[in-house]
C-alpha angles and dihedrals in degrees: 000000000000127000126201111220116193118210134169091253105041149336111256134179121230128188112235088232095055119109089229088085089066094065137064100061134084087194092061109017093174129036108253114251093238090065090057091051098046129044113241092239089065090070116103114274095204112095118251091229129041098241125207125159148167126205109212137160119182090189094053097045101034089234120140128187116260114244093235090057094059130087108260101238124023126194125201123194120195122037098202133127091300104027096054098058091040091055090044091057090052090051092048089053090057099257123154100241131184116192139198136183133167088241104051094201089071088064094055096087089053092046089053088056092054105274121143121229134220123186097227140029093245091055090050091050093046092053097044138066095216126020124199123200127198108178132169101241144354093271092055091044091054094045095048093046102037109012131093107315087004123160093259089068089063097042128099144148113324094025129105136209120203117190110198093172121116105251137148121267095253092055091048091051092050091052089046090054093052093046095045090050088067092054093253127123126250134207128177113208113168113185135231109215141061138236098304095049088046090054092047096045091245101126124131118226122210100197130188134162132049107029095202090054089048089055091047095052096038092101089053092049088050090055093051099037148030098226139024131190128194111211105177124239126037109273095039093089091052090047092051091049087056090052091049091050090050091052093047091048094049104024095149093058103026093128086075100028098102108027093152126118091250095056104035091089089053090054097046104034112017119021096053090055094069108006092117092064096066128107097256088067136231102287099084092048092047093051093244098105098107 
């Protein structure tokens, strides 16, 4: 079998049996033995994740969400580097937003723009139809969602919780369990992008979980981001964010960066479908980065 490997300098053909495939990646310094034993075309061709997506930019198209398309009351937990501009964009779009942060002073700029304030996550969740959370790490995400006075205490049937923090799959599944136990819906939607894309409404959302909640919050994601992807079950969004981080960290050698059995299907069937949308741009993928 012959593989075409695209580099910035040339296109070169490599035999799948050549040892050259075992180099180029610090993530996988040696080609796993199961690749030597099985031809690549014996791998499953059905994608791991049921992928659906929409590429959208309200800034680029001049389109804004209609008020009657939006959930009535929106909560936002975590007014950090990312959460503040995301909540600001919702306010600028005319959304009814209630905010919370451990340090209340960080909510003041949002309050001056018209946001409401609640002193705890559970009170935000109790007063809102959909609550977003953008926290710094998995521990904070768990505590704010499931701890004392956590958002889960204010959730119930008909409500939704959308965690846009970057957390591992296990943490996301734990939060999902606590939220679903209240009768509410859960969606993980980690973002690709940093402060500037958050300010400009150019984030990319990697969503997974309750599909009906995804459909409900899609207009809100379109306000805060340029693209959104629905990836199926809870945990898939976190896994895809890991893949994106791997690519961004090793963009020059990403063709080899995740040659493990778990990620091959990403590489062959999923990642290449929408890789060009991500925040590190199109040049690396097109071979024009250098």
